[in-house]
C-alpha positions as CSV (number, residue, x, y, z in Angstrom):
1,M,-22.2,-40.2,7.6
2,G,-24.0,-38.7,4.6
3,D,-23.0,-38.1,1.0
4,T,-19.5,-37.4,-0.3
5,A,-18.6,-35.4,-3.3
6,T,-15.2,-34.5,-4.9
7,Y,-14.1,-31.2,-6.5
8,D,-10.7,-29.8,-7.5
9,Y,-11.0,-26.9,-5.1
10,V,-13.2,-26.6,-1.9
11,I,-13.6,-23.0,-0.6
12,V,-14.9,-22.7,3.0
13,G,-16.7,-19.4,3.3
14,A,-18.6,-17.4,0.7
15,G,-17.7,-14.0,2.1
16,S,-15.7,-11.1,0.8
17,A,-12.8,-13.4,-0.2
18,G,-14.5,-16.6,-0.9
19,C,-16.8,-15.1,-3.6
20,V,-13.8,-13.6,-5.3
21,L,-12.1,-16.9,-5.4
22,A,-15.1,-18.8,-6.6
23,G,-15.6,-16.3,-9.4
24,R,-11.9,-16.3,-10.5
25,L,-11.2,-20.0,-10.2
26,S,-14.3,-21.0,-12.0
27,E,-13.2,-19.0,-15.0
28,D,-11.2,-22.1,-15.9
29,P,-13.7,-24.6,-17.3
30,E,-11.3,-27.5,-16.7
31,V,-11.5,-27.3,-12.9
32,T,-14.4,-27.8,-10.5
33,I,-15.1,-25.7,-7.4
34,A,-17.3,-26.1,-4.3
35,L,-18.1,-23.0,-2.4
36,L,-19.4,-23.7,1.1
37,D,-21.1,-21.3,3.5
38,A,-22.9,-21.7,6.8
39,G,-25.3,-18.8,6.0
40,G,-27.9,-18.6,3.3
41,P,-28.7,-16.4,0.3
42,D,-28.3,-12.6,0.5
43,N,-32.0,-12.1,-0.3
44,R,-33.0,-9.5,2.3
45,P,-33.7,-6.0,0.9
46,E,-31.6,-4.6,3.7
47,A,-28.6,-6.2,2.2
48,H,-29.1,-4.2,-1.0
49,V,-30.5,-0.7,-0.1
50,P,-27.5,1.1,1.3
51,F,-29.0,3.0,4.2
52,L,-30.7,-0.1,5.6
53,W,-27.6,-2.1,6.4
54,P,-27.8,-1.5,10.2
55,L,-31.1,-3.4,10.3
56,L,-29.1,-6.6,9.6
57,L,-27.1,-6.2,12.8
58,K,-28.1,-8.9,15.3
59,S,-30.4,-10.5,12.8
60,S,-30.2,-14.1,11.5
61,Y,-27.8,-12.7,8.8
62,D,-25.3,-11.8,11.5
63,W,-23.0,-14.1,13.4
64,D,-23.6,-11.7,16.3
65,L,-20.4,-12.4,18.4
66,L,-19.8,-11.0,21.8
67,G,-16.2,-10.3,22.8
68,E,-14.5,-11.0,26.1
69,A,-14.1,-8.4,28.9
70,E,-11.8,-5.8,27.5
71,P,-9.2,-4.7,30.1
72,G,-8.6,-1.4,28.4
73,L,-12.3,-0.5,28.2
74,N,-13.5,-0.9,31.8
75,N,-14.0,-4.6,31.1
76,R,-16.8,-3.9,28.6
77,R,-17.7,-6.7,26.2
78,L,-17.8,-5.6,22.6
79,Y,-20.4,-6.5,20.0
80,L,-18.7,-8.1,16.9
81,P,-21.0,-8.4,13.9
82,R,-20.1,-10.7,10.9
83,G,-22.1,-11.2,7.8
84,K,-23.8,-14.7,7.7
85,M,-25.0,-14.9,4.1
86,L,-23.5,-14.9,0.6
87,G,-21.1,-12.0,0.3
88,G,-20.3,-12.2,4.1
89,C,-19.3,-8.9,5.5
90,S,-19.4,-7.2,2.0
91,S,-23.2,-7.8,2.3
92,I,-23.5,-6.1,5.7
93,N,-20.8,-3.4,5.8
94,A,-21.0,0.3,5.1
95,M,-19.7,-0.2,1.6
96,I,-16.6,2.0,2.1
97,Y,-13.8,1.4,-0.5
98,I,-10.4,2.2,1.1
99,R,-7.3,0.4,0.2
100,G,-5.0,1.6,3.0
101,N,-1.6,3.2,2.7
102,R,1.4,2.4,0.5
103,A,3.3,2.0,3.8
104,D,1.1,-0.8,4.9
105,Y,2.0,-3.1,2.0
106,D,5.6,-2.0,1.8
107,G,5.7,-2.9,5.5
108,W,4.4,-6.3,4.8
109,A,7.1,-6.9,2.2
110,A,9.8,-5.6,4.5
111,G,8.7,-8.0,7.1
112,G,9.1,-11.0,4.8
113,A,5.8,-11.2,2.9
114,E,7.3,-11.7,-0.5
115,G,5.1,-10.4,-3.3
116,W,2.9,-8.1,-1.2
117,S,4.6,-4.7,-1.6
118,Y,2.4,-1.8,-2.7
119,D,3.7,-1.9,-6.3
120,E,3.0,-5.6,-6.5
121,V,-0.5,-5.5,-5.1
122,L,-1.7,-2.4,-7.0
123,P,-2.4,-4.4,-10.2
124,Y,-4.8,-6.6,-8.2
125,F,-6.6,-3.6,-6.8
126,K,-6.9,-2.2,-10.3
127,R,-7.9,-5.6,-11.7
128,A,-10.8,-5.9,-9.2
129,E,-12.1,-2.5,-9.8
130,S,-14.6,-0.9,-12.2
131,N,-14.2,2.6,-11.0
132,E,-16.8,5.2,-12.0
133,R,-14.0,7.7,-12.5
134,G,-12.4,5.6,-15.2
135,E,-9.0,4.1,-15.6
136,S,-5.9,5.8,-14.3
137,E,-2.5,5.2,-12.8
138,F,-4.3,4.1,-9.6
139,H,-7.6,2.8,-10.8
140,G,-9.1,0.2,-13.0
141,A,-12.3,0.5,-15.1
142,D,-12.9,-3.1,-16.3
143,G,-13.0,-5.2,-13.1
144,P,-16.0,-7.0,-11.6
145,L,-16.3,-4.7,-8.6
146,K,-18.2,-1.4,-9.2
147,V,-16.7,1.5,-7.2
148,S,-18.8,4.6,-7.3
149,E,-19.4,8.0,-5.9
150,G,-22.0,8.2,-3.1
151,R,-25.4,9.3,-4.3
152,S,-26.5,10.9,-1.0
153,R,-24.1,13.8,-0.3
154,N,-25.9,15.0,2.8
155,G,-25.5,18.8,3.4
156,L,-24.3,18.2,7.0
157,V,-21.4,16.2,5.6
158,D,-20.5,19.1,3.3
159,T,-20.5,21.3,6.4
160,M,-18.3,18.9,8.4
161,L,-15.8,18.8,5.6
162,E,-15.8,22.6,5.4
163,A,-15.1,22.8,9.1
164,A,-12.2,20.3,8.8
165,R,-10.7,22.4,6.0
166,A,-11.1,25.5,8.2
167,A,-9.2,23.6,10.9
168,G,-6.3,23.2,8.6
169,H,-6.9,19.9,6.9
170,E,-6.4,19.7,3.1
171,A,-9.1,18.3,0.8
172,N,-8.4,14.9,-0.8
173,P,-10.6,13.8,-3.6
174,D,-9.1,10.3,-3.8
175,F,-7.9,8.4,-0.7
176,N,-6.9,5.5,-2.9
177,G,-4.7,7.6,-5.2
178,A,-1.3,9.3,-4.8
179,R,-1.8,10.2,-1.1
180,Q,-4.1,9.2,1.7
181,E,-4.1,12.2,4.0
182,G,-6.8,14.9,4.0
183,V,-10.6,15.0,4.0
184,G,-13.2,14.2,1.5
185,Y,-16.0,11.8,0.4
186,F,-15.5,8.1,0.4
187,Q,-15.9,6.1,-2.8
188,L,-18.3,3.2,-2.2
189,T,-18.9,-0.4,-3.4
190,Q,-22.2,0.5,-5.1
191,R,-23.5,0.0,-8.5
192,D,-26.2,2.4,-9.7
193,G,-27.0,3.3,-6.1
194,W,-27.3,-0.3,-4.9
195,R,-24.9,-2.2,-2.7
196,E,-22.2,-4.1,-4.7
197,S,-21.1,-7.0,-2.5
198,T,-18.6,-9.6,-3.7
199,A,-21.7,-11.9,-4.1
200,D,-23.0,-9.4,-6.6
201,A,-19.7,-8.6,-8.3
202,Y,-18.0,-12.0,-8.5
203,L,-20.3,-14.9,-7.5
204,R,-23.6,-14.1,-9.2
205,P,-22.1,-13.8,-12.7
206,A,-20.4,-17.2,-12.2
207,L,-23.5,-19.1,-11.0
208,S,-24.3,-20.3,-14.5
209,R,-21.0,-22.0,-14.8
210,P,-21.4,-25.8,-14.6
211,N,-18.1,-26.2,-12.8
212,L,-19.2,-24.1,-9.8
213,T,-21.3,-25.6,-7.0
214,V,-22.5,-23.4,-4.1
215,I,-23.6,-25.1,-0.9
216,T,-25.3,-22.9,1.7
217,S,-26.4,-23.7,5.2
218,A,-23.3,-25.9,5.5
219,M,-21.4,-25.6,8.7
220,A,-17.7,-26.7,8.3
221,N,-16.9,-29.0,11.2
222,R,-13.3,-29.9,10.5
223,L,-10.7,-30.3,7.8
224,L,-9.9,-33.7,6.4
225,F,-6.4,-35.0,6.0
226,E,-4.3,-37.8,4.6
227,G,-1.1,-37.4,6.4
228,A,0.1,-33.8,5.9
229,R,-2.2,-33.2,2.9
230,A,-5.6,-31.5,3.2
231,T,-8.1,-33.6,1.3
232,G,-11.5,-32.0,2.1
233,V,-14.0,-30.7,4.7
234,E,-16.5,-32.3,6.9
235,I,-19.8,-30.3,6.9
236,A,-23.1,-30.5,8.8
237,R,-26.1,-29.8,6.6
238,D,-29.8,-30.6,7.2
239,G,-28.9,-32.6,10.3
240,Q,-26.4,-34.8,8.4
241,L,-22.7,-35.0,8.2
242,E,-21.2,-34.9,4.7
243,Q,-17.6,-35.0,3.4
244,I,-16.6,-32.6,0.6
245,H,-13.3,-33.7,-0.9
246,A,-10.7,-31.7,-2.7
247,D,-8.3,-33.2,-5.3
248,R,-6.2,-30.0,-5.4
249,E,-6.7,-27.6,-2.5
250,V,-8.9,-26.7,0.4
251,I,-9.0,-22.9,0.8
252,V,-10.2,-21.6,4.2
253,S,-11.9,-18.2,3.7
254,A,-14.1,-18.0,6.8
255,G,-12.8,-14.7,8.1
256,S,-10.5,-13.6,10.9
257,Y,-12.7,-15.2,13.6
258,Q,-14.0,-18.4,12.0
259,S,-10.9,-19.3,10.0
260,P,-8.9,-19.8,13.2
261,V,-11.7,-21.7,14.7
262,L,-11.8,-24.2,11.8
263,L,-8.0,-24.6,11.9
264,M,-8.0,-25.2,15.7
265,L,-10.8,-27.7,15.5
266,S,-8.7,-29.5,12.9
267,G,-5.7,-29.7,15.2
268,I,-3.8,-26.7,13.8
269,G,-3.1,-24.1,16.5
270,P,-1.3,-23.5,19.9
271,A,-1.0,-26.6,21.9
272,E,-2.1,-24.8,25.1
273,Q,-5.4,-23.9,23.4
274,L,-6.1,-27.3,21.9
275,A,-5.0,-29.6,24.8
276,P,-7.7,-28.6,27.3
277,W,-10.3,-29.7,24.7
278,G,-8.6,-33.0,23.9
279,I,-7.8,-31.9,20.4
280,G,-4.7,-33.6,19.0
281,V,-2.1,-31.2,17.7
282,R,-1.3,-31.7,14.0
283,E,0.8,-28.5,13.8
284,A,1.5,-26.1,16.6
285,L,1.1,-22.8,14.8
286,P,0.1,-19.4,16.5
287,V,-3.4,-19.6,15.0
288,G,-5.8,-17.0,16.5
289,E,-2.9,-14.8,17.9
290,N,-2.0,-11.4,16.6
291,L,-5.6,-10.3,16.1
292,Q,-5.9,-6.6,15.1
293,D,-8.9,-4.3,14.7
294,H,-9.5,-0.6,14.5
295,P,-10.8,1.1,17.7
296,M,-13.3,3.9,17.1
297,A,-14.8,6.7,19.2
298,Q,-17.4,9.0,17.6
299,L,-18.1,12.5,18.9
300,N,-21.8,13.4,18.6
301,W,-23.7,16.7,18.5
302,L,-27.4,17.4,18.1
303,T,-28.8,19.7,15.4
304,A,-32.2,21.1,14.6
305,G,-32.5,19.1,11.4
306,G,-30.8,18.1,8.2
307,S,-29.6,14.7,9.3
308,L,-30.6,11.1,8.3
309,F,-32.9,11.0,11.3
310,D,-36.0,11.1,9.0
311,A,-34.5,9.2,6.1
312,P,-37.0,6.3,6.4
313,A,-39.8,8.6,5.3
314,P,-42.1,7.1,2.6
315,E,-41.2,9.8,0.1
316,N,-37.5,8.7,0.4
317,F,-38.4,5.1,-0.3
318,A,-40.3,6.3,-3.4
319,R,-37.4,8.4,-4.5
320,F,-34.9,5.5,-4.1
321,E,-37.2,3.1,-5.9
322,T,-37.4,5.6,-8.8
323,D,-33.7,6.6,-9.3
324,Q,-31.7,5.2,-6.4
325,T,-30.8,8.6,-5.0
326,G,-31.5,10.5,-1.8
327,P,-31.1,9.5,1.8
328,L,-31.7,5.8,1.3
329,A,-28.6,5.8,-1.0
330,S,-26.5,6.9,1.9
331,N,-24.0,4.5,3.4
332,I,-24.3,6.7,6.6
333,P,-20.5,7.4,7.1
334,E,-20.3,9.3,3.8
335,A,-16.9,11.0,4.2
336,A,-13.5,10.6,5.8
337,G,-10.4,12.2,7.0
338,F,-6.9,10.7,7.4
339,F,-4.5,12.5,9.7
340,R,-1.1,12.3,11.5
341,T,-1.5,13.3,15.1
342,R,2.2,13.9,15.7
343,P,5.4,14.6,13.8
344,G,7.7,11.7,12.8
345,L,5.0,9.3,11.6
346,E,5.4,7.8,8.1
347,A,1.7,7.7,7.4
348,P,-1.6,8.6,9.1
349,D,-2.4,7.1,12.5
350,V,-6.0,8.3,12.7
351,Q,-9.0,8.1,10.4
352,F,-12.3,10.0,10.8
353,H,-15.7,8.8,9.6
354,F,-18.1,11.8,9.0
355,A,-21.7,10.8,9.4
356,P,-24.9,12.9,9.2
357,S,-26.4,10.9,12.0
358,L,-26.0,10.3,15.7
359,L,-24.3,7.1,16.6
360,A,-26.2,5.5,19.5
361,D,-25.2,2.2,21.2
362,E,-22.8,1.3,18.4
363,G,-25.5,1.8,15.9
364,L,-27.8,-0.7,17.6
365,A,-30.3,1.9,18.8
366,P,-32.2,4.4,16.7
367,P,-30.8,8.0,16.8
368,A,-32.4,10.1,19.5
369,G,-32.9,13.0,17.0
370,H,-31.1,15.0,14.4
371,G,-27.4,15.2,14.7
372,Y,-24.0,14.4,13.3
373,C,-20.9,12.6,14.4
374,F,-17.2,12.1,13.6
375,G,-14.2,11.1,15.6
376,P,-10.9,9.1,15.6
377,V,-10.1,5.6,14.6
378,A,-6.6,4.4,15.4
379,V,-5.6,2.9,12.0
380,K,-2.2,1.5,13.0
381,P,-2.9,0.0,16.4
382,E,-0.1,-1.6,18.4
383,S,-2.4,-3.6,20.7
384,R,-2.8,-7.3,19.8
385,G,-5.7,-9.5,20.6
386,R,-6.6,-13.2,20.1
387,V,-9.2,-15.6,19.0
388,T,-9.6,-18.8,21.0
389,L,-12.1,-21.7,21.2
390,R,-15.0,-21.4,23.6
391,A,-15.8,-25.1,23.1
392,P,-14.6,-27.9,20.8
393,V,-17.7,-27.7,18.6
394,P,-18.0,-25.8,15.3
395,D,-21.0,-23.7,16.1
396,A,-19.8,-22.5,19.5
397,K,-19.0,-18.8,19.2
398,P,-15.3,-18.2,19.7
399,R,-13.7,-16.1,22.5
400,V,-12.5,-12.8,21.0
401,L,-10.3,-10.3,22.8
402,C,-9.4,-7.1,20.9
403,N,-7.2,-5.6,23.8
404,F,-8.1,-2.1,22.7
405,L,-6.3,0.8,24.3
406,T,-3.8,-1.5,26.1
407,H,-0.9,0.0,24.3
408,E,0.1,3.5,25.2
409,D,0.7,4.5,21.5
410,D,-2.9,3.7,20.7
411,L,-4.3,5.7,23.6
412,R,-2.0,8.6,22.6
413,S,-3.3,8.6,19.0
414,M,-6.9,8.4,20.1
415,V,-6.6,11.2,22.7
416,A,-4.9,13.4,20.0
417,G,-7.6,12.4,17.5
418,V,-10.4,13.5,19.9
419,K,-8.7,16.9,20.3
420,M,-8.6,17.2,16.5
421,G,-12.2,16.4,16.4
422,L,-13.1,19.0,19.1
423,E,-11.1,21.6,17.1
424,I,-13.1,20.8,14.0
425,A,-16.4,21.0,15.9
426,E,-15.4,24.5,17.1
427,Q,-15.2,25.9,13.6
428,E,-17.9,28.5,12.8
429,S,-19.7,26.5,10.2
430,L,-20.4,23.7,12.7
431,R,-20.7,25.7,15.8
432,K,-23.7,27.5,14.5
433,L,-25.5,24.2,13.6
434,A,-25.0,22.4,16.9
435,T,-27.8,22.7,19.4
436,G,-26.0,20.7,22.0
437,A,-23.6,17.9,22.8
438,Y,-24.8,14.3,22.6
439,S,-21.7,12.3,23.4
440,V,-18.4,14.2,24.0
441,P,-15.8,14.2,26.8
442,A,-16.4,16.3,29.9
443,S,-13.5,18.6,28.8
444,D,-10.6,18.6,26.5
445,S,-8.2,17.5,29.2
446,D,-6.2,14.3,28.5
447,S,-7.8,12.8,31.7
448,D,-11.4,13.5,30.7
449,I,-10.8,12.4,27.1
450,E,-9.2,9.1,28.3
451,T,-12.2,8.5,30.6
452,W,-14.6,9.1,27.8
453,L,-12.7,6.9,25.4
454,R,-12.6,3.9,27.7
455,A,-16.4,4.2,28.0
456,V,-17.3,4.5,24.3
457,V,-14.6,2.9,22.2
458,H,-15.8,0.1,20.0
459,P,-14.4,-1.7,16.9
460,V,-15.0,-0.6,13.3
461,Y,-15.4,-4.3,12.7
462,H,-12.2,-4.8,10.8
463,P,-10.7,-7.9,12.3
464,T,-7.4,-9.1,10.7
465,S,-4.2,-11.0,11.1
466,S,-5.2,-14.0,13.2
467,C,-3.6,-16.4,10.6
468,A,-0.9,-14.0,9.5
469,I,1.6,-14.4,6.7
470,G,4.9,-15.4,8.3
471,A,3.3,-16.9,11.4
472,V,0.5,-19.3,10.1
473,V,0.8,-19.1,6.3
474,D,3.7,-18.4,4.0
475,S,3.8,-15.6,1.4
476,D,1.7,-17.8,-1.0
477,L,-0.9,-18.2,1.8
478,R,-0.2,-21.9,2.2
479,V,-0.5,-23.2,5.8
480,Y,2.9,-24.1,7.2
481,G,3.4,-27.8,7.5
482,F,0.7,-28.9,5.1
483,E,0.0,-29.5,1.4
484,G,-3.1,-28.5,-0.4
485,L,-4.2,-26.0,2.3
486,R,-4.4,-22.2,2.2
487,V,-6.0,-19.5,4.1
488,V,-7.4,-16.6,2.0
489,D,-9.1,-13.8,3.8
490,A,-8.3,-10.8,6.1
491,S,-6.8,-13.1,8.7
492,V,-3.6,-13.4,6.6
493,M,-2.7,-9.7,6.8
494,P,0.6,-9.5,8.7
495,T,-0.6,-6.1,10.1
496,I,-3.9,-4.3,9.7
497,T,-4.1,-1.7,6.9
498,R,-4.7,2.0,7.5
499,G,-8.4,2.1,6.8
500,N,-11.5,0.0,6.1
501,T,-10.4,-3.5,5.3
502,N,-12.9,-4.8,2.7
503,A,-11.0,-3.6,-0.4
504,P,-7.7,-5.1,0.8
505,T,-9.5,-8.4,1.5
506,I,-10.8,-8.4,-2.1
507,M,-7.3,-7.7,-3.3
508,I,-5.9,-10.6,-1.3
509,A,-8.4,-12.9,-2.9
510,E,-7.6,-11.6,-6.4
511,R,-3.9,-12.3,-5.8
512,A,-4.6,-15.6,-4.2
513,A,-6.5,-16.7,-7.3
514,D,-3.4,-16.1,-9.3
515,L,-1.2,-17.9,-6.8
516,I,-3.5,-20.9,-6.9
517,K,-3.7,-20.9,-10.7
518,S,0.1,-20.6,-11.0
519,A,0.5,-23.6,-8.7
520,S,-1.7,-25.7,-11.1
521,G,0.1,-24.3,-14.2
522,A,-2.9,-22.3,-15.3
523,Q,-2.7,-18.8,-16.7
524,T,-3.1,-16.2,-14.1
525,V,-5.8,-13.6,-13.9
526,A,-3.8,-10.5,-13.6
527,G,-0.7,-11.7,-15.4
528,A,1.4,-10.6,-12.5
529,A,1.5,-13.4,-10.0
């Protein structure tokens, strides 16, 4: 056994949530914090130039998971990227800033998640945000996280939005404001044209604080306990085992796949999952169950030009270097739509991502030429998946089953969403641009659409809810049955939010920082714990 060290708080995972916690908790000079991550620094240019983010997929900066055979998708196995560097997925994602719908958080509260209603979480969204538009009822202007307008604004996206409006969908300039429905451009987590990860926004400004220690290339093996109290984490680093002890709390922020793995390796999880590996059960909680993600299907058409196909040209690199504008400033899916596919729904059930590029092989292959794409994402899926152990060792990649399209309501929303997409594509402004179809159903019949969906659906990489409030953690994110142990990341969401999940994850960490400070008697960040 190697060295041991002791801190007040030990945070496992320097991703979207962990960096927020490290930044906020280290504001108190009287406490000490260790932030642990299995990855390394976010020092690749592809993690900072917006357009280049797909180049990080399947690199050493990606956990590069492979899902289990999906029964609803012809037994296909899905690629599941996760950021493996400081900032986690906020360093590898498409920088989309979407909070979700008021109904998401009010639904959490109605289900027993005390303190998580929309009106209660809105101050934390605002507290996090430095919005380019300034302060308002719905936005903050003084937070660490810069939220900006995109600097690309490709003409094909303008045309797609024009076609969507012609098909009867209203314009919406702010999906995070009074209403979510409609079409318009995303706001992005970018600062002056560069990516703004939580490592940029929260961690980097805190690195000079003497009470914060960041330990990278540190694989968390198991949690340490004295009775029912979490006392630290065993890590593997440089071929040695070390123990990092926590006097106050251990906070697991490893994400919706790895947080369940660490808990299960530490004896917290379903007995039927742990027993085959000889892992003693400390607490039989449904860890890894209730996994939710957003299934996506992009309709693709070819064009003669105007897309991001030639974005990597030397002149565009020169332009970006000069003023951080042009194609390399694009996050690729530049705009969105939120729609209800049928009457009686309380909020949108489908989201579109409008991109001035073809989507080939889930973005893992270069586009075949100029083109554009858009299509449905089921934002309130009823299907539930799970995360289980592949082997009783920390670096074994977990088994992940999304269970996409195994619930009839999800299939119903996706089929209707495809029909909405085909209607948008038939508007004059787009029809005159398309030179052919690249990936679309054989016809607009339900049967052909369903066949196509089962062949092309993949995740938007928004895993949540595998350590959910009410099942694994309480409303203060404390793991049931233990003292000094919390989970703080997207895995605690009782249900997935309607939209991209990075902004809600940051909000969760902001509120968790207040909950943790309140437990220690310290003043809260937002003053509204």
